[in-house]
Kinemage of the C-alpha trace (Angstrom):
@kinemage 1
@onewidth
@group {chain A} dominant
@subgroup {mainchain}
@vectorlist {calphas} color= white
{ca met a 1} P 0.000 0.000 0.000
{ca leu a 2} L 2.840 2.372 0.825
{ca gly a 3} L 4.383 1.688 -2.594
{ca ile a 4} L 1.210 2.779 -4.369
{ca leu a 5} L 1.142 6.016 -2.386
{ca val a 6} L 4.789 6.732 -3.215
{ca val a 7} L 4.195 6.124 -6.938
{ca trp a 8} L 1.111 8.365 -6.817
{ca leu a 9} L 3.021 11.155 -5.077
{ca val a 10} L 6.012 10.912 -7.453
{ca thr a 11} L 3.713 10.962 -10.486
{ca ser a 12} L 1.853 13.960 -9.050
{ca val a 13} L 5.104 15.865 -8.527
{ca ser a 14} L 6.282 14.895 -12.024
{ca leu a 15} L 3.042 16.092 -13.616
{ca phe a 16} L 3.216 19.366 -11.728
{ca ile a 17} L 6.836 19.932 -12.827
{ca ile a 18} L 5.924 19.086 -16.426
{ca ser a 19} L 3.126 21.643 -16.338
{ca lys a 20} L 5.689 24.355 -15.528
{ca val a 21} L 7.787 23.626 -18.641
{ca pro a 22} L 6.312 25.899 -21.347
{ca phe a 23} L 7.305 24.074 -24.560
{ca ile a 24} L 5.634 20.782 -23.597
{ca gly a 25} L 2.136 22.278 -23.657
{ca val a 26} L 0.697 20.652 -20.527
{ca glu a 27} L -1.327 22.856 -18.178
{ca ile a 28} L -2.314 21.826 -14.657
{ca val a 29} L -3.842 24.561 -12.524
{ca ser a 30} L -2.781 23.345 -9.060
{ca phe a 31} L -0.962 20.572 -7.245
{ca glu a 32} L -4.320 19.146 -6.127
{ca lys a 33} L -5.319 18.765 -9.792
{ca ala a 34} L -1.938 17.122 -10.432
{ca met a 35} L -2.730 14.592 -7.697
{ca ile a 36} L -6.150 13.874 -9.214
{ca ser a 37} L -4.593 13.641 -12.684
{ca ala a 38} L -1.941 11.201 -11.442
{ca ala a 39} L -4.633 9.001 -9.894
{ca val a 40} L -6.733 9.032 -13.087
{ca phe a 41} L -3.633 8.371 -15.227
{ca gly a 42} L -2.643 5.457 -13.000
{ca ile a 43} L -6.113 3.899 -13.063
{ca leu a 44} L -6.413 4.290 -16.841
{ca asn a 45} L -2.917 2.916 -17.328
{ca ala a 46} L -3.657 -0.108 -15.147
{ca ile a 47} L -6.992 -0.993 -16.739
{ca leu a 48} L -7.056 0.339 -20.281
{ca gly a 49} L -3.284 0.270 -20.785
{ca gly a 50} L -3.055 -3.424 -19.994
{ca ile a 51} L -5.804 -4.299 -22.449
{ca leu a 52} L -4.378 -2.119 -25.230
{ca arg a 53} L -0.838 -3.411 -24.702
{ca phe a 54} L -2.051 -6.994 -24.919
{ca leu a 55} L -4.012 -6.331 -28.111
{ca ala a 56} L -1.136 -4.396 -29.694
{ca leu a 57} L 1.552 -6.927 -28.803
{ca pro a 58} L 2.107 -8.174 -32.385
{ca phe a 59} L 2.434 -4.583 -33.646
{ca asn a 60} L 4.839 -3.817 -30.825
{ca phe a 61} L 7.288 -6.380 -32.188
{ca leu a 62} L 7.061 -4.853 -35.653
{ca thr a 63} L 7.582 -1.284 -34.452
{ca leu a 64} L 10.220 -2.091 -31.815
{ca gly a 65} L 8.177 -0.669 -28.935
{ca leu a 66} L 6.748 2.421 -30.613
{ca val a 67} L 3.174 1.190 -30.116
{ca phe a 68} L 3.599 1.074 -26.323
{ca phe a 69} L 4.791 4.669 -26.387
{ca leu a 70} L 1.754 5.733 -28.434
{ca ile a 71} L -0.539 3.899 -26.012
{ca asn a 72} L 0.992 5.896 -23.140
{ca ala a 73} L 0.440 9.130 -25.084
{ca phe a 74} L -3.190 8.118 -25.737
{ca ile a 75} L -3.777 7.402 -22.045
{ca phe a 76} L -2.080 10.692 -21.101
{ca gly a 77} L -4.433 12.557 -23.454
{ca leu a 78} L -7.455 10.661 -22.165
{ca ala a 79} L -6.564 11.581 -18.579
{ca ala a 80} L -6.368 15.230 -19.665
{ca lys a 81} L -9.861 14.965 -21.155
{ca leu a 82} L -11.299 13.436 -17.989
{ca val a 83} L -9.778 15.782 -15.395
{ca glu a 84} L -10.920 19.373 -15.277
{ca gly a 85} L -7.912 21.625 -14.759
{ca phe a 86} L -5.567 19.343 -16.755
{ca arg a 87} L -5.276 20.600 -20.324
{ca leu a 88} L -3.129 19.895 -23.376
{ca lys a 89} L -2.450 23.084 -25.359
{ca asn a 90} L -1.241 21.415 -28.561
{ca gly a 91} L -3.373 18.285 -28.646
{ca ile a 92} L -1.594 15.084 -29.601
{ca ala a 93} L 1.832 16.761 -29.718
{ca ser a 94} L 1.428 17.793 -26.070
{ca ala a 95} L 0.236 14.289 -25.185
{ca ile a 96} L 3.302 12.711 -26.792
{ca leu a 97} L 5.740 15.186 -25.224
{ca gly a 98} L 3.955 14.962 -21.869
{ca ala a 99} L 4.023 11.163 -21.808
{ca leu a 100} L 7.711 11.169 -22.743
{ca ala a 101} L 8.553 13.797 -20.127
{ca leu a 102} L 6.514 11.956 -17.490
{ca ser a 103} L 8.323 8.676 -18.055
{ca ile a 104} L 11.759 10.351 -17.995
{ca leu a 105} L 11.021 12.467 -14.926
{ca asn a 106} L 9.456 9.561 -13.026
{ca ser a 107} L 12.514 7.430 -13.788
{ca leu a 108} L 14.874 10.137 -12.555
{ca ile a 109} L 12.929 10.725 -9.336
{ca phe a 110} L 12.707 6.995 -8.588
{ca arg a 111} L 16.472 6.649 -9.127
{ca ile a 112} L 17.044 9.434 -6.635
{ca leu a 113} L 14.721 7.791 -4.127
């Protein structure tokens, strides 16, 4: 249980940091919205992400992992649609950059921890 809370908090901090970088195009109005967004992203990633990754497994081999990255961008964009106060300025480009930045920043923070 503690692990889930740590992942949620790290993802919330990462999302909030990403929203402060202007060229990515992700807007989150407050840290509370970042926490809600991280929870929604995690739930969508656990449920919908697992199903989509399983269905796209053959295409993942052909594209050398690109499909998994696009699934993460799709889930990132879907979380932005579902949470009020979490907005993507440039549509799919912001979703792709945001998903990439989130994975890099989460990895760096977890290495530090």
